[in-house]
C-alpha positions as a printed Julia matrix, in Angstrom:
114×3 Matrix{Float64}:
 44.83  149.1   316.81
 46.34  151.66  314.54
 47.57  150.4   311.26
 50.81  152.03  310.2
 50.75  152.95  306.56
 54.08  152.82  304.79
 54.56  155.65  302.28
 54.74  154.59  298.65
 57.98  155.71  297.1
 57.41  153.64  293.98
 60.34  151.34  294.61
 58.49  148.16  295.48
 59.47  145.72  298.2
 63.09  145.21  299.15
 64.33  141.77  298.15
 67.86  140.48  298.6
 67.73  138.59  295.3
 67.54  141.71  293.13
 70.57  143.19  294.89
 72.57  139.99  294.34
 71.59  139.89  290.65
 72.64  143.54  290.3
 75.94  142.93  292.07
 76.8   139.93  289.89
 75.8   141.75  286.69
 77.92  144.78  287.61
 80.92  142.59  288.43
 80.6   140.76  285.1
 80.29  144.02  283.15
 83.32  145.45  284.94
 85.36  142.32  284.21
 84.36  142.5   280.53
 85.6   146.09  280.31
 88.79  145.31  282.2
 89.53  142.22  280.11
 88.9   144.14  276.87
 91.53  146.72  277.79
 94.05  144.28  279.23
 93.85  141.81  276.32
 94.63  144.59  273.82
 93.44  142.3   271.02
 91.02  144.75  269.43
 91.35  148.13  267.78
 90.98  151.25  269.92
 87.59  152.04  268.44
 86.3   148.53  269.26
 87.67  148.78  272.8
 86.01  152.18  273.25
 82.7   150.81  271.92
 82.79  147.8   274.29
 83.62  149.97  277.3
 80.91  152.49  276.39
 78.31  149.75  275.86
 79.29  148.06  279.11
 78.99  151.37  280.99
 75.53  152.03  279.54
 74.3   148.54  280.43
 75.8   148.89  283.91
 73.96  152.19  284.39
 70.68  150.5   283.49
 71.42  147.55  285.81
 72.23  149.88  288.7
 69.13  152.01  288.16
 66.86  148.96  288.05
 68.51  146.78  290.7
 69.85  149.27  293.24
 67.59  152.3   292.82
 64.68  149.92  292.05
 63.26  152.27  289.44
 60.12  150.67  287.99
 56.66  151.48  286.66
 54.57  149.13  288.81
 52.88  151.92  290.76
 51.82  155.47  289.99
 54.64  156.86  292.14
 57.06  154.57  290.27
 55.92  156.05  286.95
 56.51  159.55  288.31
 59.99  158.47  289.43
 60.8   157.13  285.95
 59.59  160.33  284.28
 61.64  162.43  286.71
 64.71  160.31  285.94
 64.21  160.7   282.18
 63.65  164.47  282.55
 66.86  164.77  284.57
 68.74  162.86  281.85
 67.38  165.14  279.12
 68.37  168.27  281.05
 71.87  166.9   281.69
 72.22  165.97  278.02
 71.21  169.5   276.98
 73.74  171.02  279.38
 76.59  168.77  278.2
 75.83  169.16  274.48
 75.33  172.91  274.86
 78.62  173.27  276.74
 80.49  171.28  274.09
 78.89  173.39  271.36
 79.89  176.63  273.08
 83.46  175.42  273.64
 83.71  174.31  270.01
 82.57  177.72  268.77
 84.97  179.48  271.14
 87.82  177.31  269.9
 86.9   178.0   266.26
 86.66  181.75  266.84
 89.92  181.88  268.8
 91.75  179.9   266.11
 90.32  182.18  263.4
 91.71  185.21  265.25
 95.05  183.48  265.73
 95.44  182.55  262.06
 94.68  186.08  260.77
């Protein structure tokens, strides 16, 4: 008999438990953000910090639980490195764009004030 070989995508085996954990964690993080805004008991900077932190944690939860990004296999390590490389490139594009827009704004305002 021929043995069918499943390709290794580096994601490991599918298990329902990890999806349920990810779903519950994302719901809790969303409720925390929603409650923080609706309660209006903190300063705006504290609210912004809690929402930002919750979004970052939720990104990590979704990458681990739903994309199943891990380093258990060689292909998984390649996937993690590709993900990090993509993040660095996006960060460079966003920071570079903000820098260019800031310089344009400064130069336009300098011309306007003269």
